[in-house]
BALOBA-1460 file (C-alpha; in Angstrom, 3 decimals):
// residues 103
<rec num="1" residu="m" x="-2.697" y="13.284" z="40.732"/>
<rec num="2" residu="v" x="-1.143" y="15.904" z="38.487"/>
<rec num="3" residu="d" x="1.869" y="13.647" z="37.857"/>
<rec num="4" residu="h" x="-0.430" y="10.825" z="36.741"/>
<rec num="5" residu="q" x="-2.271" y="13.096" z="34.292"/>
<rec num="6" residu="r" x="1.017" y="14.454" z="33.018"/>
<rec num="7" residu="s" x="2.368" y="10.990" z="32.337"/>
<rec num="8" residu="i" x="-0.775" y="10.007" z="30.398"/>
<rec num="9" residu="l" x="-0.511" y="13.141" z="28.283"/>
<rec num="10" residu="d" x="3.169" y="12.447" z="27.665"/>
<rec num="11" residu="w" x="2.331" y="8.888" z="26.641"/>
<rec num="12" residu="v" x="-0.376" y="10.027" z="24.194"/>
<rec num="13" residu="v" x="1.881" y="12.687" z="22.656"/>
<rec num="14" residu="t" x="4.713" y="10.164" z="22.315"/>
<rec num="15" residu="i" x="2.449" y="7.612" z="20.581"/>
<rec num="16" residu="l" x="1.098" y="10.263" z="18.198"/>
<rec num="17" residu="g" x="4.658" y="11.320" z="17.455"/>
<rec num="18" residu="v" x="5.649" y="7.742" z="16.641"/>
<rec num="19" residu="i" x="2.608" y="7.377" z="14.363"/>
<rec num="20" residu="l" x="3.499" y="10.577" z="12.498"/>
<rec num="21" residu="i" x="7.111" y="9.474" z="12.132"/>
<rec num="22" residu="a" x="5.954" y="6.110" z="10.758"/>
<rec num="23" residu="i" x="3.679" y="7.865" z="8.263"/>
<rec num="24" residu="a" x="6.570" y="10.077" z="7.188"/>
<rec num="25" residu="i" x="8.832" y="7.069" z="6.625"/>
<rec num="26" residu="l" x="6.186" y="5.169" z="4.647"/>
<rec num="27" residu="v" x="5.326" y="8.138" z="2.434"/>
<rec num="28" residu="l" x="9.008" y="8.931" z="1.926"/>
<rec num="29" residu="g" x="9.436" y="5.383" z="0.639"/>
<rec num="30" residu="a" x="6.461" y="5.791" z="-1.703"/>
<rec num="31" residu="d" x="7.889" y="9.087" z="-2.974"/>
<rec num="32" residu="a" x="11.267" y="7.440" z="-3.490"/>
<rec num="33" residu="q" x="9.549" y="4.800" z="-5.610"/>
<rec num="34" residu="l" x="7.794" y="7.537" z="-7.632"/>
<rec num="35" residu="s" x="11.135" y="9.231" z="-8.181"/>
<rec num="36" residu="f" x="12.779" y="5.972" z="-9.204"/>
<rec num="37" residu="e" x="10.032" y="5.166" z="-11.704"/>
<rec num="38" residu="a" x="10.106" y="8.664" z="-13.208"/>
<rec num="39" residu="s" x="13.923" y="8.868" z="-13.213"/>
<rec num="40" residu="e" x="13.620" y="12.331" z="-11.687"/>
<rec num="41" residu="p" x="12.819" y="13.695" z="-8.235"/>
<rec num="42" residu="r" x="9.052" y="13.495" z="-7.657"/>
<rec num="43" residu="y" x="6.740" y="13.556" z="-4.687"/>
<rec num="44" residu="k" x="3.018" y="13.421" z="-4.048"/>
<rec num="45" residu="p" x="1.836" y="16.486" z="-2.122"/>
<rec num="46" residu="l" x="-0.361" y="16.383" z="0.969"/>
<rec num="47" residu="g" x="-3.254" y="18.000" z="-0.906"/>
<rec num="48" residu="e" x="-3.339" y="15.171" z="-3.428"/>
<rec num="49" residu="y" x="-3.548" y="12.549" z="-0.661"/>
<rec num="50" residu="w" x="-6.238" y="14.591" z="1.077"/>
<rec num="51" residu="y" x="-8.259" y="14.957" z="-2.138"/>
<rec num="52" residu="e" x="-8.019" y="11.221" z="-2.845"/>
<rec num="53" residu="l" x="-9.047" y="10.243" z="0.689"/>
<rec num="54" residu="h" x="-11.951" y="12.668" z="1.134"/>
<rec num="55" residu="r" x="-12.554" y="15.182" z="-1.618"/>
<rec num="56" residu="g" x="-15.684" y="16.499" z="0.088"/>
<rec num="57" residu="s" x="-13.763" y="17.841" z="3.069"/>
<rec num="58" residu="y" x="-11.038" y="19.228" z="0.788"/>
<rec num="59" residu="n" x="-13.587" y="21.183" z="-1.243"/>
<rec num="60" residu="g" x="-15.572" y="22.105" z="1.865"/>
<rec num="61" residu="i" x="-12.563" y="23.635" z="3.616"/>
<rec num="62" residu="q" x="-11.713" y="25.590" z="0.490"/>
<rec num="63" residu="v" x="-15.240" y="26.990" z="0.204"/>
<rec num="64" residu="l" x="-15.442" y="27.723" z="3.935"/>
<rec num="65" residu="l" x="-12.174" y="29.631" z="3.975"/>
<rec num="66" residu="e" x="-12.609" y="31.516" z="0.708"/>
<rec num="67" residu="r" x="-16.265" y="32.506" z="1.014"/>
<rec num="68" residu="y" x="-17.038" y="32.733" z="4.690"/>
<rec num="69" residu="l" x="-13.860" y="33.347" z="6.659"/>
<rec num="70" residu="w" x="-10.883" y="35.001" z="5.008"/>
<rec num="71" residu="p" x="-9.623" y="34.125" z="1.494"/>
<rec num="72" residu="p" x="-5.889" y="34.460" z="2.349"/>
<rec num="73" residu="l" x="-6.293" y="31.546" z="4.766"/>
<rec num="74" residu="w" x="-6.796" y="29.272" z="1.762"/>
<rec num="75" residu="d" x="-4.483" y="30.897" z="-0.758"/>
<rec num="76" residu="p" x="-1.588" y="31.389" z="-0.034"/>
<rec num="77" residu="l" x="-1.495" y="29.887" z="3.499"/>
<rec num="78" residu="l" x="-3.209" y="26.472" z="3.451"/>
<rec num="79" residu="l" x="-2.768" y="25.937" z="-0.283"/>
<rec num="80" residu="g" x="0.956" y="26.566" z="0.134"/>
<rec num="81" residu="i" x="1.198" y="24.064" z="2.991"/>
<rec num="82" residu="i" x="-0.729" y="21.270" z="1.258"/>
<rec num="83" residu="q" x="1.579" y="21.464" z="-1.738"/>
<rec num="84" residu="w" x="4.464" y="20.199" z="0.424"/>
<rec num="85" residu="p" x="5.392" y="16.523" z="0.565"/>
<rec num="86" residu="v" x="3.639" y="14.642" z="3.364"/>
<rec num="87" residu="w" x="6.928" y="13.517" z="4.908"/>
<rec num="88" residu="a" x="8.139" y="17.145" z="5.126"/>
<rec num="89" residu="l" x="5.182" y="17.924" z="7.399"/>
<rec num="90" residu="t" x="4.606" y="14.751" z="9.401"/>
<rec num="91" residu="g" x="8.277" y="13.989" z="10.014"/>
<rec num="92" residu="p" x="9.282" y="17.167" z="11.872"/>
<rec num="93" residu="i" x="5.948" y="17.398" z="13.716"/>
<rec num="94" residu="g" x="6.270" y="13.745" z="14.754"/>
<rec num="95" residu="i" x="9.847" y="14.243" z="15.949"/>
<rec num="96" residu="l" x="8.829" y="17.293" z="18.006"/>
<rec num="97" residu="m" x="5.876" y="15.446" z="19.526"/>
<rec num="98" residu="f" x="8.027" y="12.410" z="20.314"/>
<rec num="99" residu="a" x="10.688" y="14.602" z="21.944"/>
<rec num="100" residu="y" x="8.089" y="16.527" z="23.941"/>
<rec num="101" residu="g" x="6.406" y="13.351" z="25.162"/>
<rec num="102" residu="r" x="9.714" y="11.763" z="26.190"/>
<rec num="103" residu="r" x="11.029" y="14.735" z="28.154"/>
């Protein structure tokens, strides 16, 4: 029974890894297009995508962390991470998840 549960978990982790890798490839292509149009290296950070998709949760997390939990969780930690390109986060995490699920 444990082997069956393990294989399902491996399958789920592998699929999530593939999805993250696909997102990284798509966003890398979009960033390449931005760079081509601007004639200089450019990328759209994770925070900008997050704000465009659901600004309420973006602002809510900021308020929650700064007012009620611990301000350094927002700045510099989370704010530093969400300024990275999406592909720089989803790519390596997806590769690690894919490798873990396929082991």
